[in-house]
N, CA, C, O and CB atoms as a CASP TS submission, in Angstrom:
PFRMAT TS
TARGET T0000
AUTHOR 0000-0000-0000
METHOD Language model
MODEL 1
PARENT N/A
ATOM      1  N   UNK     1     111.062 113.913 100.672  1.00  0.00           N
ATOM      2  CA  UNK     1     111.740 112.982  99.779  1.00  0.00           C
ATOM      3  C   UNK     1     111.425 113.322  98.339  1.00  0.00           C
ATOM      4  O   UNK     1     110.381 113.898  98.031  1.00  0.00           O
ATOM      5  CB  UNK     1     111.336 111.536 100.088  1.00  0.00           C
ATOM      6  N   UNK     2     112.317 112.967  97.489  1.00  0.00           N
ATOM      7  CA  UNK     2     112.164 113.231  96.060  1.00  0.00           C
ATOM      8  C   UNK     2     111.761 111.968  95.316  1.00  0.00           C
ATOM      9  O   UNK     2     112.398 111.561  94.344  1.00  0.00           O
ATOM     10  CB  UNK     2     113.461 113.794  95.477  1.00  0.00           C
ATOM     11  N   UNK     3     110.681 111.361  95.802  1.00  0.00           N
ATOM     12  CA  UNK     3     110.202 110.121  95.205  1.00  0.00           C
ATOM     13  C   UNK     3     108.738 109.920  95.543  1.00  0.00           C
ATOM     14  O   UNK     3     108.215 110.498  96.495  1.00  0.00           O
ATOM     15  CB  UNK     3     111.036 108.923  95.685  1.00  0.00           C
ATOM     16  N   UNK     4     108.093 109.093  94.749  1.00  0.00           N
ATOM     17  CA  UNK     4     106.729 108.642  95.022  1.00  0.00           C
ATOM     18  C   UNK     4     106.763 107.127  95.061  1.00  0.00           C
ATOM     19  O   UNK     4     107.483 106.503  94.281  1.00  0.00           O
ATOM     20  CB  UNK     4     105.703 109.168  93.942  1.00  0.00           C
ATOM     21  N   UNK     5     105.996 106.528  95.958  1.00  0.00           N
ATOM     22  CA  UNK     5     105.990 105.077  96.099  1.00  0.00           C
ATOM     23  C   UNK     5     104.582 104.521  95.964  1.00  0.00           C
ATOM     24  O   UNK     5     103.588 105.219  96.161  1.00  0.00           O
ATOM     25  CB  UNK     5     106.588 104.670  97.440  1.00  0.00           C
ATOM     26  N   UNK     6     104.533 103.236  95.622  1.00  0.00           N
ATOM     27  CA  UNK     6     103.264 102.540  95.524  1.00  0.00           C
ATOM     28  C   UNK     6     103.495 101.055  95.776  1.00  0.00           C
ATOM     29  O   UNK     6     104.487 100.501  95.301  1.00  0.00           O
ATOM     30  CB  UNK     6     102.604 102.774  94.140  1.00  0.00           C
ATOM     31  N   UNK     7     102.608 100.403  96.507  1.00  0.00           N
ATOM     32  CA  UNK     7     102.765  98.966  96.714  1.00  0.00           C
ATOM     33  C   UNK     7     102.525  98.197  95.421  1.00  0.00           C
ATOM     34  O   UNK     7     101.739  98.613  94.570  1.00  0.00           O
ATOM     35  CB  UNK     7     101.810  98.475  97.803  1.00  0.00           C
ATOM     36  N   UNK     8     103.208  97.081  95.293  1.00  0.00           N
ATOM     37  CA  UNK     8     103.006  96.184  94.153  1.00  0.00           C
ATOM     38  C   UNK     8     102.141  95.012  94.582  1.00  0.00           C
ATOM     39  O   UNK     8     102.058  94.692  95.768  1.00  0.00           O
ATOM     40  CB  UNK     8     104.361  95.682  93.589  1.00  0.00           C
ATOM     41  N   UNK     9     101.507  94.385  93.629  1.00  0.00           N
ATOM     42  CA  UNK     9     100.618  93.255  93.910  1.00  0.00           C
ATOM     43  C   UNK     9     101.385  92.035  94.426  1.00  0.00           C
ATOM     44  O   UNK     9     100.828  91.200  95.139  1.00  0.00           O
ATOM     45  CB  UNK     9      99.840  92.881  92.654  1.00  0.00           C
ATOM     46  N   UNK    10     102.655  91.942  94.063  1.00  0.00           N
ATOM     47  CA  UNK    10     103.478  90.814  94.524  1.00  0.00           C
ATOM     48  C   UNK    10     104.925  91.272  94.607  1.00  0.00           C
ATOM     49  O   UNK    10     105.321  92.241  93.960  1.00  0.00           O
ATOM     50  CB  UNK    10     103.341  89.577  93.571  1.00  0.00           C
ATOM     51  N   UNK    11     105.711  90.562  95.413  1.00  0.00           N
ATOM     52  CA  UNK    11     107.122  90.874  95.528  1.00  0.00           C
ATOM     53  C   UNK    11     107.857  90.498  94.252  1.00  0.00           C
ATOM     54  O   UNK    11     107.478  89.548  93.568  1.00  0.00           O
ATOM     55  CB  UNK    11     107.733  90.154  96.725  1.00  0.00           C
ATOM     56  N   UNK    12     108.902  91.241  93.935  1.00  0.00           N
ATOM     57  CA  UNK    12     109.758  90.934  92.796  1.00  0.00           C
ATOM     58  C   UNK    12     110.955  90.129  93.263  1.00  0.00           C
ATOM     59  O   UNK    12     111.361  90.240  94.420  1.00  0.00           O
ATOM     60  CB  UNK    12     110.215  92.223  92.084  1.00  0.00           C
ATOM     61  N   UNK    13     111.516  89.334  92.396  1.00  0.00           N
ATOM     62  CA  UNK    13     112.719  88.580  92.725  1.00  0.00           C
ATOM     63  C   UNK    13     113.896  89.536  92.861  1.00  0.00           C
ATOM     64  O   UNK    13     114.074  90.434  92.037  1.00  0.00           O
ATOM     65  CB  UNK    13     113.008  87.504  91.651  1.00  0.00           C
ATOM     66  N   UNK    14     114.689  89.342  93.890  1.00  0.00           N
ATOM     67  CA  UNK    14     115.886  90.153  94.081  1.00  0.00           C
ATOM     68  C   UNK    14     117.138  89.287  94.073  1.00  0.00           C
ATOM     69  O   UNK    14     118.185  89.674  94.593  1.00  0.00           O
ATOM     70  CB  UNK    14     115.796  90.938  95.389  1.00  0.00           C
ATOM     71  N   UNK    15     117.009  88.124  93.481  1.00  0.00           N
ATOM     72  CA  UNK    15     118.149  87.221  93.371  1.00  0.00           C
ATOM     73  C   UNK    15     119.228  87.855  92.498  1.00  0.00           C
ATOM     74  O   UNK    15     118.940  88.353  91.410  1.00  0.00           O
ATOM     75  CB  UNK    15     117.713  85.854  92.790  1.00  0.00           C
ATOM     76  N   UNK    16     120.460  87.838  92.974  1.00  0.00           N
ATOM     77  CA  UNK    16     121.629  88.337  92.236  1.00  0.00           C
ATOM     78  C   UNK    16     121.602  89.840  91.971  1.00  0.00           C
ATOM     79  O   UNK    16     122.189  90.288  90.986  1.00  0.00           O
ATOM     80  CB  UNK    16     121.739  87.615  90.929  1.00  0.00           C
ATOM     81  N   UNK    17     120.946  90.629  92.808  1.00  0.00           N
ATOM     82  CA  UNK    17     120.969  92.089  92.664  1.00  0.00           C
ATOM     83  C   UNK    17     121.821  92.671  93.794  1.00  0.00           C
ATOM     84  O   UNK    17     121.984  92.036  94.836  1.00  0.00           O
ATOM     85  CB  UNK    17     119.512  92.691  92.688  1.00  0.00           C
ATOM     86  N   UNK    18     122.365  93.880  93.594  1.00  0.00           N
ATOM     87  CA  UNK    18     123.138  94.510  94.672  1.00  0.00           C
ATOM     88  C   UNK    18     122.268  94.767  95.907  1.00  0.00           C
ATOM     89  O   UNK    18     121.043  94.835  95.807  1.00  0.00           O
ATOM     90  CB  UNK    18     123.755  95.831  94.181  1.00  0.00           C
ATOM     91  N   UNK    19     122.909  94.907  97.067  1.00  0.00           N
ATOM     92  CA  UNK    19     122.180  95.148  98.313  1.00  0.00           C
ATOM     93  C   UNK    19     121.536  96.523  98.361  1.00  0.00           C
ATOM     94  O   UNK    19     120.598  96.746  99.126  1.00  0.00           O
ATOM     95  CB  UNK    19     123.106  94.989  99.489  1.00  0.00           C
ATOM     96  N   UNK    20     122.034  97.445  97.550  1.00  0.00           N
ATOM     97  CA  UNK    20     121.497  98.798  97.538  1.00  0.00           C
ATOM     98  C   UNK    20     121.956  99.537  96.305  1.00  0.00           C
ATOM     99  O   UNK    20     122.680  98.989  95.475  1.00  0.00           O
ATOM    100  CB  UNK    20     121.911  99.557  98.792  1.00  0.00           C
ATOM    101  N   UNK    21     121.532 100.793  96.184  1.00  0.00           N
ATOM    102  CA  UNK    21     121.900 101.587  95.015  1.00  0.00           C
ATOM    103  C   UNK    21     121.716 103.070  95.315  1.00  0.00           C
ATOM    104  O   UNK    21     121.164 103.442  96.350  1.00  0.00           O
ATOM    105  CB  UNK    21     121.061 101.174  93.785  1.00  0.00           C
ATOM    106  N   UNK    22     122.182 103.905  94.400  1.00  0.00           N
ATOM    107  CA  UNK    22     122.071 105.359  94.488  1.00  0.00           C
ATOM    108  C   UNK    22     121.349 105.835  93.231  1.00  0.00           C
ATOM    109  O   UNK    22     121.993 106.287  92.284  1.00  0.00           O
ATOM    110  CB  UNK    22     123.488 106.047  94.637  1.00  0.00           C
ATOM    111  N   UNK    23     120.010 105.737  93.210  1.00  0.00           N
ATOM    112  CA  UNK    23     119.266 106.078  92.000  1.00  0.00           C
ATOM    113  C   UNK    23     119.346 107.568  91.677  1.00  0.00           C
ATOM    114  O   UNK    23     119.563 108.405  92.553  1.00  0.00           O
ATOM    115  CB  UNK    23     117.813 105.663  92.150  1.00  0.00           C
ATOM    116  N   UNK    24     119.168 107.867  90.408  1.00  0.00           N
ATOM    117  CA  UNK    24     119.180 109.248  89.935  1.00  0.00           C
ATOM    118  C   UNK    24     117.759 109.626  89.499  1.00  0.00           C
ATOM    119  O   UNK    24     116.934 108.746  89.255  1.00  0.00           O
ATOM    120  CB  UNK    24     120.201 109.434  88.754  1.00  0.00           C
ATOM    121  N   UNK    25     117.470 110.932  89.401  1.00  0.00           N
ATOM    122  CA  UNK    25     116.143 111.346  88.949  1.00  0.00           C
ATOM    123  C   UNK    25     115.787 110.718  87.596  1.00  0.00           C
ATOM    124  O   UNK    25     116.607 110.681  86.678  1.00  0.00           O
ATOM    125  CB  UNK    25     116.073 112.872  88.852  1.00  0.00           C
ATOM    126  N   UNK    26     114.564 110.233  87.494  1.00  0.00           N
ATOM    127  CA  UNK    26     114.103 109.594  86.268  1.00  0.00           C
ATOM    128  C   UNK    26     114.210 108.086  86.299  1.00  0.00           C
ATOM    129  O   UNK    26     113.902 107.425  85.307  1.00  0.00           O
ATOM    130  CB  UNK    26     114.873 110.114  85.109  1.00  0.00           C
ATOM    131  N   UNK    27     114.641 107.524  87.421  1.00  0.00           N
ATOM    132  CA  UNK    27     114.746 106.065  87.510  1.00  0.00           C
ATOM    133  C   UNK    27     113.594 105.483  88.316  1.00  0.00           C
ATOM    134  O   UNK    27     113.017 106.135  89.186  1.00  0.00           O
ATOM    135  CB  UNK    27     116.083 105.660  88.138  1.00  0.00           C
ATOM    136  N   UNK    28     113.286 104.246  87.999  1.00  0.00           N
ATOM    137  CA  UNK    28     112.263 103.483  88.712  1.00  0.00           C
ATOM    138  C   UNK    28     113.001 102.466  89.568  1.00  0.00           C
ATOM    139  O   UNK    28     113.921 101.793  89.102  1.00  0.00           O
ATOM    140  CB  UNK    28     111.242 102.783  87.721  1.00  0.00           C
ATOM    141  N   UNK    29     112.590 102.364  90.810  1.00  0.00           N
ATOM    142  CA  UNK    29     113.234 101.428  91.717  1.00  0.00           C
ATOM    143  C   UNK    29     112.225 100.508  92.371  1.00  0.00           C
ATOM    144  O   UNK    29     111.012 100.709  92.301  1.00  0.00           O
ATOM    145  CB  UNK    29     114.016 102.172  92.775  1.00  0.00           C
ATOM    146  N   UNK    30     112.774  99.498  93.006  1.00  0.00           N
ATOM    147  CA  UNK    30     111.980  98.563  93.806  1.00  0.00           C
ATOM    148  C   UNK    30     112.539  98.625  95.218  1.00  0.00           C
ATOM    149  O   UNK    30     113.711  98.317  95.435  1.00  0.00           O
ATOM    150  CB  UNK    30     112.024  97.084  93.221  1.00  0.00           C
ATOM    151  N   UNK    31     111.714  99.020  96.179  1.00  0.00           N
ATOM    152  CA  UNK    31     112.114  99.112  97.576  1.00  0.00           C
ATOM    153  C   UNK    31     111.797  97.773  98.225  1.00  0.00           C
ATOM    154  O   UNK    31     110.650  97.481  98.562  1.00  0.00           O
ATOM    155  CB  UNK    31     111.388 100.299  98.313  1.00  0.00           C
ATOM    156  N   UNK    32     112.842  96.965  98.394  1.00  0.00           N
ATOM    157  CA  UNK    32     112.697  95.582  98.835  1.00  0.00           C
ATOM    158  C   UNK    32     112.020  95.447 100.198  1.00  0.00           C
ATOM    159  O   UNK    32     111.121  94.617 100.328  1.00  0.00           O
ATOM    160  CB  UNK    32     114.044  94.927  98.883  1.00  0.00           C
ATOM    161  N   UNK    33     112.406  96.226 101.234  1.00  0.00           N
ATOM    162  CA  UNK    33     111.803  95.995 102.555  1.00  0.00           C
ATOM    163  C   UNK    33     110.276  96.073 102.584  1.00  0.00           C
ATOM    164  O   UNK    33     109.636  95.327 103.325  1.00  0.00           O
ATOM    165  CB  UNK    33     112.350  96.988 103.523  1.00  0.00           C
ATOM    166  N   UNK    34     109.687  96.962 101.788  1.00  0.00           N
ATOM    167  CA  UNK    34     108.227  97.109 101.782  1.00  0.00           C
ATOM    168  C   UNK    34     107.560  96.576 100.520  1.00  0.00           C
ATOM    169  O   UNK    34     106.331  96.538 100.449  1.00  0.00           O
ATOM    170  CB  UNK    34     107.870  98.553 101.949  1.00  0.00           C
ATOM    171  N   UNK    35     108.339  96.163  99.524  1.00  0.00           N
ATOM    172  CA  UNK    35     107.772  95.677  98.269  1.00  0.00           C
ATOM    173  C   UNK    35     107.123  96.770  97.450  1.00  0.00           C
ATOM    174  O   UNK    35     106.132  96.520  96.764  1.00  0.00           O
ATOM    175  CB  UNK    35     106.770  94.606  98.543  1.00  0.00           C
ATOM    176  N   UNK    36     107.667  97.990  97.508  1.00  0.00           N
ATOM    177  CA  UNK    36     107.077  99.128  96.806  1.00  0.00           C
ATOM    178  C   UNK    36     107.822  99.479  95.524  1.00  0.00           C
ATOM    179  O   UNK    36     109.037  99.314  95.425  1.00  0.00           O
ATOM    180  CB  UNK    36     107.045 100.330  97.714  1.00  0.00           C
ATOM    181  N   UNK    37     107.074  99.961  94.561  1.00  0.00           N
ATOM    182  CA  UNK    37     107.621 100.575  93.364  1.00  0.00           C
ATOM    183  C   UNK    37     107.946 102.019  93.719  1.00  0.00           C
ATOM    184  O   UNK    37     107.181 102.667  94.432  1.00  0.00           O
ATOM    185  CB  UNK    37     106.622 100.483  92.149  1.00  0.00           C
ATOM    186  N   UNK    38     109.077 102.534  93.228  1.00  0.00           N
ATOM    187  CA  UNK    38     109.503 103.892  93.567  1.00  0.00           C
ATOM    188  C   UNK    38     109.820 104.658  92.289  1.00  0.00           C
ATOM    189  O   UNK    38     110.596 104.187  91.457  1.00  0.00           O
ATOM    190  CB  UNK    38     110.735 103.869  94.512  1.00  0.00           C
ATOM    191  N   UNK    39     109.226 105.829  92.130  1.00  0.00           N
ATOM    192  CA  UNK    39     109.559 106.739  91.033  1.00  0.00           C
ATOM    193  C   UNK    39     110.432 107.847  91.617  1.00  0.00           C
ATOM    194  O   UNK    39     109.964 108.646  92.429  1.00  0.00           O
ATOM    195  CB  UNK    39     108.257 107.329  90.342  1.00  0.00           C
ATOM    196  N   UNK    40     111.689 107.894  91.209  1.00  0.00           N
ATOM    197  CA  UNK    40     112.625 108.898  91.715  1.00  0.00           C
ATOM    198  C   UNK    40     112.565 110.121  90.807  1.00  0.00           C
ATOM    199  O   UNK    40     112.992 110.056  89.654  1.00  0.00           O
ATOM    200  CB  UNK    40     114.082 108.329  91.792  1.00  0.00           C
ATOM    201  N   UNK    41     112.037 111.241  91.318  1.00  0.00           N
ATOM    202  CA  UNK    41     111.959 112.462  90.521  1.00  0.00           C
ATOM    203  C   UNK    41     112.971 113.507  90.973  1.00  0.00           C
ATOM    204  O   UNK    41     113.096 114.558  90.345  1.00  0.00           O
ATOM    205  CB  UNK    41     110.561 113.040  90.593  1.00  0.00           C
ATOM    206  N   UNK    42     113.683 113.234  92.038  1.00  0.00           N
ATOM    207  CA  UNK    42     114.741 114.116  92.530  1.00  0.00           C
ATOM    208  C   UNK    42     115.938 113.291  92.942  1.00  0.00           C
ATOM    209  O   UNK    42     115.915 112.061  92.883  1.00  0.00           O
ATOM    210  CB  UNK    42     114.247 114.973  93.710  1.00  0.00           C
ATOM    211  N   UNK    43     116.971 113.973  93.353  1.00  0.00           N
ATOM    212  CA  UNK    43     118.206 113.295  93.738  1.00  0.00           C
ATOM    213  C   UNK    43     118.066 112.704  95.134  1.00  0.00           C
ATOM    214  O   UNK    43     117.702 113.408  96.076  1.00  0.00           O
ATOM    215  CB  UNK    43     119.403 114.265  93.684  1.00  0.00           C
ATOM    216  N   UNK    44     118.347 111.443  95.264  1.00  0.00           N
ATOM    217  CA  UNK    44     118.373 110.766  96.566  1.00  0.00           C
ATOM    218  C   UNK    44     119.754 110.145  96.736  1.00  0.00           C
ATOM    219  O   UNK    44     120.525 110.055  95.780  1.00  0.00           O
ATOM    220  CB  UNK    44     117.238 109.673  96.679  1.00  0.00           C
ATOM    221  N   UNK    45     120.053 109.728  97.930  1.00  0.00           N
ATOM    222  CA  UNK    45     121.360 109.136  98.183  1.00  0.00           C
ATOM    223  C   UNK    45     121.293 107.622  98.104  1.00  0.00           C
ATOM    224  O   UNK    45     120.249 107.048  97.794  1.00  0.00           O
ATOM    225  CB  UNK    45     121.889 109.568  99.545  1.00  0.00           C
ATOM    226  N   UNK    46     122.410 106.990  98.388  1.00  0.00           N
ATOM    227  CA  UNK    46     122.490 105.528  98.412  1.00  0.00           C
ATOM    228  C   UNK    46     121.582 104.981  99.508  1.00  0.00           C
ATOM    229  O   UNK    46     121.560 105.497 100.625  1.00  0.00           O
ATOM    230  CB  UNK    46     123.952 105.058  98.632  1.00  0.00           C
ATOM    231  N   UNK    47     120.837 103.936  99.176  1.00  0.00           N
ATOM    232  CA  UNK    47     119.984 103.250 100.147  1.00  0.00           C
ATOM    233  C   UNK    47     120.185 101.750 100.037  1.00  0.00           C
ATOM    234  O   UNK    47     120.133 101.191  98.941  1.00  0.00           O
ATOM    235  CB  UNK    47     118.498 103.611  99.930  1.00  0.00           C
ATOM    236  N   UNK    48     120.417 101.088 101.178  1.00  0.00           N
ATOM    237  CA  UNK    48     120.356  99.625 101.198  1.00  0.00           C
ATOM    238  C   UNK    48     118.902  99.244 100.994  1.00  0.00           C
ATOM    239  O   UNK    48     118.019  99.821 101.629  1.00  0.00           O
ATOM    240  CB  UNK    48     120.928  99.025 102.546  1.00  0.00           C
ATOM    241  N   UNK    49     118.638  98.287 100.122  1.00  0.00           N
ATOM    242  CA  UNK    49     117.286  97.809  99.903  1.00  0.00           C
ATOM    243  C   UNK    49     116.616  98.350  98.657  1.00  0.00           C
ATOM    244  O   UNK    49     115.508  97.928  98.325  1.00  0.00           O
ATOM    245  CB  UNK    49     116.465  98.141 101.065  1.00  0.00           C
ATOM    246  N   UNK    50     117.270  99.292  97.945  1.00  0.00           N
ATOM    247  CA  UNK    50     116.666  99.793  96.705  1.00  0.00           C
ATOM    248  C   UNK    50     117.329  99.099  95.519  1.00  0.00           C
ATOM    249  O   UNK    50     118.549  98.936  95.484  1.00  0.00           O
ATOM    250  CB  UNK    50     116.812 101.348  96.592  1.00  0.00           C
ATOM    251  N   UNK    51     116.524  98.699  94.563  1.00  0.00           N
ATOM    252  CA  UNK    51     117.011  98.037  93.349  1.00  0.00           C
ATOM    253  C   UNK    51     116.512  98.829  92.152  1.00  0.00           C
ATOM    254  O   UNK    51     115.310  99.063  92.021  1.00  0.00           O
ATOM    255  CB  UNK    51     116.534  96.539  93.274  1.00  0.00           C
ATOM    256  N   UNK    52     117.418  99.243  91.284  1.00  0.00           N
ATOM    257  CA  UNK    52     117.003  99.943  90.056  1.00  0.00           C
ATOM    258  C   UNK    52     116.366  98.939  89.105  1.00  0.00           C
ATOM    259  O   UNK    52     116.927  97.874  88.848  1.00  0.00           O
ATOM    260  CB  UNK    52     118.218 100.658  89.370  1.00  0.00           C
ATOM    261  N   UNK    53     115.192  99.284  88.587  1.00  0.00           N
ATOM    262  CA  UNK    53     114.522  98.364  87.661  1.00  0.00           C
ATOM    263  C   UNK    53     114.153  99.015  86.338  1.00  0.00           C
ATOM    264  O   UNK    53     113.647  98.339  85.442  1.00  0.00           O
ATOM    265  CB  UNK    53     113.281  97.806  88.302  1.00  0.00           C
ATOM    266  N   UNK    54     114.394 100.315  86.196  1.00  0.00           N
ATOM    267  CA  UNK    54     114.058 100.962  84.939  1.00  0.00           C
ATOM    268  C   UNK    54     114.206 102.465  85.028  1.00  0.00           C
ATOM    269  O   UNK    54     114.765 103.003  85.984  1.00  0.00           O
ATOM    270  CB  UNK    54     112.653 100.609  84.528  1.00  0.00           C
ATOM    271  N   UNK    55     113.689 103.133  84.000  1.00  0.00           N
ATOM    272  CA  UNK    55     113.748 104.587  83.962  1.00  0.00           C
ATOM    273  C   UNK    55     112.498 105.123  83.263  1.00  0.00           C
ATOM    274  O   UNK    55     111.774 104.388  82.591  1.00  0.00           O
ATOM    275  CB  UNK    55     115.038 105.070  83.241  1.00  0.00           C
ATOM    276  N   UNK    56     112.269 106.415  83.440  1.00  0.00           N
ATOM    277  CA  UNK    56     111.146 107.049  82.749  1.00  0.00           C
ATOM    278  C   UNK    56     111.623 108.357  82.137  1.00  0.00           C
ATOM    279  O   UNK    56     112.560 108.987  82.627  1.00  0.00           O
ATOM    280  CB  UNK    56     109.950 107.294  83.719  1.00  0.00           C
ATOM    281  N   UNK    57     110.965 108.747  81.068  1.00  0.00           N
ATOM    282  CA  UNK    57     111.308 109.977  80.350  1.00  0.00           C
ATOM    283  C   UNK    57     110.413 111.111  80.813  1.00  0.00           C
ATOM    284  O   UNK    57     109.211 110.930  81.004  1.00  0.00           O
ATOM    285  CB  UNK    57     111.181 109.782  78.825  1.00  0.00           C
ATOM    286  N   UNK    58     111.012 112.286  80.991  1.00  0.00           N
ATOM    287  CA  UNK    58     110.236 113.496  81.279  1.00  0.00           C
ATOM    288  C   UNK    58     109.315 113.356  82.462  1.00  0.00           C
ATOM    289  O   UNK    58     109.316 112.338  83.154  1.00  0.00           O
ATOM    290  CB  UNK    58     109.437 113.880  80.090  1.00  0.00           C
ATOM    291  N   UNK    59     108.526 114.388  82.691  1.00  0.00           N
ATOM    292  CA  UNK    59     107.482 114.337  83.700  1.00  0.00           C
ATOM    293  C   UNK    59     107.940 114.359  85.139  1.00  0.00           C
ATOM    294  O   UNK    59     107.115 114.175  86.034  1.00  0.00           O
ATOM    295  CB  UNK    59     106.698 113.151  83.496  1.00  0.00           C
ATOM    296  N   UNK    60     109.231 114.579  85.409  1.00  0.00           N
ATOM    297  CA  UNK    60     109.689 114.558  86.800  1.00  0.00           C
ATOM    298  C   UNK    60     109.016 115.641  87.623  1.00  0.00           C
ATOM    299  O   UNK    60     108.601 115.396  88.756  1.00  0.00           O
ATOM    300  CB  UNK    60     111.201 114.726  86.864  1.00  0.00           C
ATOM    301  N   UNK    61     108.905 116.835  87.060  1.00  0.00           N
ATOM    302  CA  UNK    61     108.222 117.918  87.765  1.00  0.00           C
ATOM    303  C   UNK    61     106.749 117.638  87.960  1.00  0.00           C
ATOM    304  O   UNK    61     106.173 117.990  88.989  1.00  0.00           O
ATOM    305  CB  UNK    61     108.393 119.214  87.019  1.00  0.00           C
ATOM    306  N   UNK    62     106.139 117.007  86.975  1.00  0.00           N
ATOM    307  CA  UNK    62     104.720 116.634  87.085  1.00  0.00           C
ATOM    308  C   UNK    62     104.504 115.659  88.229  1.00  0.00           C
ATOM    309  O   UNK    62     103.529 115.781  88.971  1.00  0.00           O
ATOM    310  CB  UNK    62     104.218 116.016  85.769  1.00  0.00           C
ATOM    311  N   UNK    63     105.394 114.704  88.380  1.00  0.00           N
ATOM    312  CA  UNK    63     105.263 113.732  89.465  1.00  0.00           C
ATOM    313  C   UNK    63     105.365 114.442  90.812  1.00  0.00           C
ATOM    314  O   UNK    63     104.594 114.155  91.727  1.00  0.00           O
ATOM    315  CB  UNK    63     106.346 112.629  89.350  1.00  0.00           C
ATOM    316  N   UNK    64     106.302 115.356  90.933  1.00  0.00           N
ATOM    317  CA  UNK    64     106.492 116.090  92.189  1.00  0.00           C
ATOM    318  C   UNK    64     105.256 116.885  92.579  1.00  0.00           C
ATOM    319  O   UNK    64     105.001 117.070  93.769  1.00  0.00           O
ATOM    320  CB  UNK    64     107.684 117.024  92.074  1.00  0.00           C
ATOM    321  N   UNK    65     104.491 117.354  91.622  1.00  0.00           N
ATOM    322  CA  UNK    65     103.320 118.198  91.898  1.00  0.00           C
ATOM    323  C   UNK    65     102.025 117.415  92.142  1.00  0.00           C
ATOM    324  O   UNK    65     101.006 118.019  92.477  1.00  0.00           O
ATOM    325  CB  UNK    65     103.110 119.142  90.753  1.00  0.00           C
ATOM    326  N   UNK    66     102.041 116.113  91.985  1.00  0.00           N
ATOM    327  CA  UNK    66     100.817 115.328  92.126  1.00  0.00           C
ATOM    328  C   UNK    66     100.402 115.160  93.588  1.00  0.00           C
ATOM    329  O   UNK    66     101.242 115.071  94.484  1.00  0.00           O
ATOM    330  CB  UNK    66     101.000 113.964  91.485  1.00  0.00           C
ATOM    331  N   UNK    67      99.108 115.119  93.801  1.00  0.00           N
ATOM    332  CA  UNK    67      98.557 114.831  95.129  1.00  0.00           C
ATOM    333  C   UNK    67      98.640 113.327  95.386  1.00  0.00           C
ATOM    334  O   UNK    67      98.762 112.534  94.452  1.00  0.00           O
ATOM    335  CB  UNK    67      97.078 115.335  95.248  1.00  0.00           C
ATOM    336  N   UNK    68      98.573 112.952  96.639  1.00  0.00           N
ATOM    337  CA  UNK    68      98.570 111.528  96.980  1.00  0.00           C
ATOM    338  C   UNK    68      97.447 110.815  96.242  1.00  0.00           C
ATOM    339  O   UNK    68      96.373 111.379  96.033  1.00  0.00           O
ATOM    340  CB  UNK    68      98.421 111.328  98.504  1.00  0.00           C
ATOM    341  N   UNK    69      97.699 109.583  95.852  1.00  0.00           N
ATOM    342  CA  UNK    69      96.684 108.771  95.202  1.00  0.00           C
ATOM    343  C   UNK    69      96.620 108.904  93.694  1.00  0.00           C
ATOM    344  O   UNK    69      95.716 108.346  93.071  1.00  0.00           O
ATOM    345  CB  UNK    69      95.379 109.106  95.757  1.00  0.00           C
ATOM    346  N   UNK    70      97.567 109.638  93.077  1.00  0.00           N
ATOM    347  CA  UNK    70      97.521 109.760  91.617  1.00  0.00           C
ATOM    348  C   UNK    70      97.902 108.436  90.975  1.00  0.00           C
ATOM    349  O   UNK    70      98.523 107.582  91.609  1.00  0.00           O
ATOM    350  CB  UNK    70      98.461 110.888  91.127  1.00  0.00           C
ATOM    351  N   UNK    71      97.526 108.274  89.714  1.00  0.00           N
ATOM    352  CA  UNK    71      97.792 107.023  88.989  1.00  0.00           C
ATOM    353  C   UNK    71      98.762 107.252  87.839  1.00  0.00           C
ATOM    354  O   UNK    71      98.743 108.298  87.190  1.00  0.00           O
ATOM    355  CB  UNK    71      96.484 106.421  88.458  1.00  0.00           C
ATOM    356  N   UNK    72      99.605 106.262  87.597  1.00  0.00           N
ATOM    357  CA  UNK    72     100.487 106.258  86.435  1.00  0.00           C
ATOM    358  C   UNK    72     100.377 104.887  85.773  1.00  0.00           C
ATOM    359  O   UNK    72      99.988 103.906  86.406  1.00  0.00           O
ATOM    360  CB  UNK    72     101.975 106.581  86.837  1.00  0.00           C
ATOM    361  N   UNK    73     100.720 104.840  84.514  1.00  0.00           N
ATOM    362  CA  UNK    73     100.802 103.574  83.784  1.00  0.00           C
ATOM    363  C   UNK    73     102.250 103.361  83.392  1.00  0.00           C
ATOM    364  O   UNK    73     102.879 104.246  82.813  1.00  0.00           O
ATOM    365  CB  UNK    73      99.868 103.567  82.525  1.00  0.00           C
ATOM    366  N   UNK    74     102.771 102.206  83.702  1.00  0.00           N
ATOM    367  CA  UNK    74     104.147 101.870  83.342  1.00  0.00           C
ATOM    368  C   UNK    74     104.099 100.728  82.355  1.00  0.00           C
ATOM    369  O   UNK    74     103.477  99.695  82.605  1.00  0.00           O
ATOM    370  CB  UNK    74     105.001 101.496  84.595  1.00  0.00           C
ATOM    371  N   UNK    75     104.763 100.923  81.232  1.00  0.00           N
ATOM    372  CA  UNK    75     104.807  99.900  80.196  1.00  0.00           C
ATOM    373  C   UNK    75     106.247  99.562  79.884  1.00  0.00           C
ATOM    374  O   UNK    75     107.130 100.412  79.991  1.00  0.00           O
ATOM    375  CB  UNK    75     104.072 100.363  78.926  1.00  0.00           C
ATOM    376  N   UNK    76     106.479  98.354  79.509  1.00  0.00           N
ATOM    377  CA  UNK    76     107.809  97.911  79.113  1.00  0.00           C
ATOM    378  C   UNK    76     108.173  98.521  77.772  1.00  0.00           C
ATOM    379  O   UNK    76     107.404  98.447  76.814  1.00  0.00           O
ATOM    380  CB  UNK    76     107.881  96.374  79.046  1.00  0.00           C
ATOM    381  N   UNK    77     109.346  99.123  77.714  1.00  0.00           N
ATOM    382  CA  UNK    77     109.825  99.712  76.448  1.00  0.00           C
ATOM    383  C   UNK    77     110.489  98.627  75.613  1.00  0.00           C
ATOM    384  O   UNK    77     111.130  97.723  76.148  1.00  0.00           O
ATOM    385  CB  UNK    77     110.825 100.890  76.710  1.00  0.00           C
ATOM    386  N   UNK    78     110.332  98.724  74.311  1.00  0.00           N
ATOM    387  CA  UNK    78     110.980  97.740  73.434  1.00  0.00           C
ATOM    388  C   UNK    78     112.341  98.215  72.999  1.00  0.00           C
ATOM    389  O   UNK    78     113.032  97.516  72.257  1.00  0.00           O
ATOM    390  CB  UNK    78     110.120  97.455  72.212  1.00  0.00           C
TER
END
């Protein structure tokens, strides 16, 4: 897969969001069935249960090369 996932401390609200989406590389998603944050660094197809929640700049190749258990910091952009 062309993504990395991580569990979140709590579920996010999915009220009024589409049932699924087709994220592109560089987007951040929320995988509703497991409550995971998803960093998409490659092309994936449409998935029921994925909600786009943001994007990130650069570093897609860096994410792909990381070993399991790596850490990232996500901050809200103004």
